[in-house]
N, C-alpha and C positions, 0 to 999 in steps of 0.2 A: 328426490323429494323437493318440492318447490317451497320457498319461504316468502316472507313479505317483500323481499328485494328481487323477486323473480317475475318476469313478464313473458307471456306468449307473444310472438311476433306474427301479426296477421300477414297472410300471403302478399297482400298489396304493398307491404313495406319491405319485403325481402329483396335484397339487391339494390336498395334505394338509400339515398341520404335523407335523413329527417333532421329537423331543427327543433331542439328542445331548450327553451330558455337561452337562446343564442349559442348553444353548443351543437355542433354538427356531428351526428352519429352516422357512420358509414356501415350500414347493416349488410353483412354478407348474404348472398343469395341462398346459401345452404343453412343459414341460421334460423332455427325455429323458436329459440328462447334467448332471453338475455337476463343477466344477473347484474345488479348494481352492488359492487363490493366497496364499502367505505374503507379506504386504506387506513392502516393503523397510524394514528397520530394522537396528540394530547386529548382532543375531544373524544375520540373513540375510547381511549383508556379511561376517561371519566364517565363513560356510559352514555355519551351524547352523539351517537352515530349520525343522527339527522343533521347535526351542525358541522360535520366534517366537510372540508372543502377540497378533499382529495378522494377521488373515486376511480375505480377500474370497472369498465363495462366488459363483461365476459359474454361472448356470443357462443351458443351451443347448438349442435345439431340435434336431430330427433332422438338419437341414442345417447345423448348427454356429453358427447365428446366436444372439446373446445375447438371452435372454428377460428376464432379471432378474439383479440383483447384490445381495448383502447383505454389509455390512462388520461385522466383530467386532473389538473392540480390548480387550486386557487382560482377557479373560474366560476364555480357554482357550488352551493351547499348541497349535501345529499338530499335534504328535505325538499329544496326547490327542484332538484333533478327528478325526484320521485313524483312530485305533483305534476311536473311537466310530462313525464312519461305516462302517467295515468290519463292525461288528456288525450294522448295519441294512441296508447296501447291499452289493452285490457289487463288488469292485474289479476294474478292467480293467488288466492288466499286459501 
């Protein structure tokens, strides 16, 4: 089940590097979806996930298995990352 933090990865971006707000994402060729997971910190505990500056990008295959993960810390807020991804990828709501 997809949620607000999930994105479909268009074919043209699979196996490519994309830049989102100066963050380089290395998308595996077999990844069909990615999920932005705001990592637990003080902001998340206070219910402000969009302001977290620690995230994990989880790349998943068509069957939902995890292909790869990337962690980012103190580089970008989740809110900025999500807006950047929306400009490049289509969000699934």
